[in-house]
N, C-alpha and C positions, 0 to 999 in steps of 0.2 A: 864808943860810938862811931858812927860812920856817917858821912855827908854824900849825897847822891845827886848827879846831875845828868838829866837825860839829854839827849840830843839825836837828829837824824829825822826828825817828823817832816812832814811836807804835805803836798798836793800830788796826787798821782790819780791816774785813770783806773777804773776797774779792770781787774787783771793783771795790774802791774805790782810791784815789788818794792819795799821799803826796808831798810836796815836802821833799826833804833840802837843806840849804845847808851849804857849807862856807865858814867865813870864815878868811881867811889874814891873817898879818902879815908886813910886811916888804916893801920897795920892789920886790924882785925877783920878786913874784908872777907878772908878766907873762912872765917868761923861762922858766916851768916849763910841761911837760906835767901834766895833772892825771888822776890815774886815780880810778876807784871800785871797791871791791873789798867781798866780803862774807864773812862766815863765820858757818856755823851750829854748833851743838854737835856735836862730834865730827868735823868734817870741816876740810879744808883751805881757807885762805882763796883765794877764787876771784874773778877778774877780773869786772868788770860793763861798765865803759865806761871811754873815756878820751877827752880833749880836747885838740886841741894849745894852744900858746901863744896864738894869736890866735882861738881858737874855728872857726877855718875847717875843721878835720878832725876827725871824731869816728869812734870805732869802738865797737861793741857786741857783747858776747857773745851769741852766736844764742839763748840762754835768754830774753834780755829785749830782743831787738831787735822794733820796731814796738811796744814797750810803754812802754819807759823812753828819756827824753832828757835828754841832759845839755848845758848852756851855763855860759857864765861871764861875768863883768863884771870886765874888769881894772881900771877905774877904782874899782870898789867891792870889790875883793880878794875876790871871791866865785866859788864854782862851785856849780852847782845841779843835782841829778839829780830829774827830775819821773817820778815812777812811776805809772802807770796800769795798769788792768786786774790788779791784784796777785791772786797767787796763794799759797795758803799755803806753798809751796815757796820763795816770796821771803822767809820768815821767816829773819832773820839779823841778826848785827849788820853795820852797814854803814861803811864806812872812806873816807874820801878820802886821797888820797897825791899826792906831787908828785915829779917826777924832771926833769932837765934836757933831755932827747932826747925825741923821737916814737919812731920806728923800731919794729920788729916786736917788741921786748921789751917793749912797753909793757902786754902782757896778764900778766907774771909780777911777782908781787909783791916778790920779790928785786930787781927791777930800780928800784924806788923808793927814795928816799932819806929822804922825811919823810913821817911819818903823823900822822892825827888819832887821838882817843881811841875813836871810834867812837859810833854812835846805834842803838839798838836799833829795829828794825823788826819787828813781828809781826802777821802776816795769819791771821784765824779764818776757818774754813770754815763 
């Protein structure tokens, strides 16, 4: 099992940047694919980004490609989502999640086993 805690959310103006962190507990962190998802009020949780166990493979939603970057430090048990050129439509609660496999289902929330509590990101216009 792994416990996840997100931090780094806040209020930022459009065009600005935020850096989200997800701290994990448990020795098995390096065995998990990590995903980032977001959920705005009244919408379904949607995929943002994923990174494989080693950090060598990454995958992004089209809506954030070229603006967001994810990375991980297995020694520090952390995964980061760097968000640049933020837009009002990026406003949502952001979650990190963990699963045991890479694979094409990495974009589905139901494919993840462990979740953090979420952190609010608000982008003003």
